[in-house]
C-alpha positions in Angstrom: 300.3 68.4 23.2 299.8 70.2 26.5 301.5 73.5 25.1 299.1 73.4 22.0 296.0 73.0 24.8 297.4 75.8 26.9 297.8 77.8 23.4 294.3 77.1 22.7 293.0 78.1 26.1 295.0 81.3 26.2 293.3 82.0 22.8 290.1 81.2 24.3 290.1 83.7 27.2 291.5 86.5 25.1 288.8 86.4 22.4 286.3 85.9 25.6 287.7 89.0 27.2 288.0 91.0 24.0 284.0 90.1 22.6 283.1 91.0 26.4 284.7 94.8 26.7 282.9 95.2 23.0 279.6 93.9 24.6 280.1 95.9 27.8 282.1 98.8 26.0 281.0 102.7 25.8 277.6 102.6 24.3 277.3 106.0 23.6 279.8 106.2 20.5 278.1 108.0 17.9 276.8 106.2 14.9 278.1 107.8 11.6 276.4 108.2 8.5 277.1 109.8 5.2 274.6 113.2 4.4 274.9 115.3 1.6 272.6 118.4 0.2 271.8 119.2 -3.3 271.6 122.8 -4.9 268.5 124.5 -3.8 265.3 124.5 -6.1 262.2 126.5 -6.1 261.1 124.0 -3.3 264.1 123.7 -1.0 267.1 121.8 -0.8 267.2 118.4 -0.9 269.2 116.2 1.9 270.5 113.1 0.8 271.3 110.2 3.4 272.9 106.9 2.7 271.5 103.7 4.0 274.1 100.8 4.2 273.2 97.6 3.8 274.5 96.4 7.3 272.3 99.1 8.8 269.0 98.4 6.3 269.3 94.8 7.2 268.9 95.2 11.0 265.6 94.7 12.9 263.7 94.4 9.7 261.3 92.0 11.8 258.1 93.1 14.0 258.3 91.3 17.2 255.1 89.4 15.7 257.6 88.2 13.0 256.1 90.1 10.3 258.9 91.5 8.0 258.7 95.2 7.1 258.6 96.6 3.6 261.4 99.5 2.9 258.8 102.5 3.4 258.0 101.2 7.0 261.3 100.1 8.0 262.1 103.9 7.1 259.4 105.5 8.9 260.5 103.1 11.8 264.1 103.9 12.0 264.0 107.4 11.1 262.2 110.6 12.2 262.9 114.0 10.5 261.3 117.1 12.6 261.9 121.0 11.8 262.5 123.6 14.7 258.8 123.5 15.4 259.0 119.8 16.2 257.0 119.3 13.1 257.4 116.1 11.4 259.5 116.4 7.8 258.6 113.6 4.9 261.4 111.7 4.3 261.3 109.1 1.1 263.3 106.8 0.3 265.2 106.1 -3.3 267.4 103.7 -5.1 270.1 106.4 -6.1 270.9 109.9 -5.7 271.5 113.2 -7.6 273.7 114.5 -4.8 275.5 111.5 -3.9 277.7 109.8 -6.7 278.3 105.9 -6.3 282.5 106.2 -5.9 281.4 108.7 -3.3 280.0 106.1 -1.0 281.7 104.4 2.2 280.9 100.7 2.0 277.6 99.3 0.0 274.1 101.5 0.2 271.0 99.9 0.0 269.3 102.9 -0.6 269.3 106.6 -0.3 266.7 108.8 2.3 265.7 111.9 0.5 264.1 115.0 2.2 263.2 118.5 0.8 264.6 121.5 3.5 263.8 125.0 3.9 267.3 126.8 3.1 268.7 127.9 6.5 266.4 125.8 8.9 267.2 124.1 11.2 266.4 120.0 11.2 266.8 117.1 13.5 267.2 113.7 12.2 266.8 111.0 14.6 268.0 107.1 14.1 266.1 104.3 16.2 268.4 101.1 15.9 265.5 99.1 17.3 261.9 99.1 17.3 261.8 97.2 20.6 263.8 100.1 22.1 262.7 103.6 20.4 263.7 105.4 23.6 267.1 104.8 22.3 267.8 107.1 19.9 270.7 108.9 17.6 270.8 112.4 16.8 271.9 114.9 14.1 271.1 118.6 14.3 271.7 120.8 11.2 270.8 123.7 9.5 270.0 123.3 5.3 272.7 124.7 3.8 272.3 127.5 1.0 274.1 125.8 -1.3 275.3 122.1 -2.3 277.2 120.5 0.2 279.5 117.2 -0.8 278.8 114.0 1.0 280.4 114.1 4.4 279.9 111.7 7.4 277.8 113.2 10.2 277.7 112.0 13.8 274.4 110.8 15.2 275.0 111.5 18.8 273.3 109.0 21.3 270.1 111.1 23.1 270.1 110.8 26.8 
């Protein structure tokens, strides 16, 4: 009986140390998101970003307890700006013409789509928590001249 109690204690201590190492771990790890670009058209090239179910359901409630609708959630958690630091419109869509369902890793909640100028540089920020908007993760990229298949983009912590 003492052996079982000792094993239980070891498991508890091991799990506690594991949890502590995760909680105190390196918070500067990049956040990965899937991104693709469609063929350029008369208005520019479309960027398509996958927003997964887990990401979409984090931080949905404001500090006063109100649940955000999806468009409010997108505006609170993503900022896309051009090289001149001007905001670029991002819209939420339920499907993507640039990313096929079988290409998505995990389960998507929706896609974010923006029309960009071919060859121009953009900065996309992800803000994980509305209560702390100074903590953000960023990817800087140039809109390609031709379609680009879905790939993982590393959003680096902004310091």
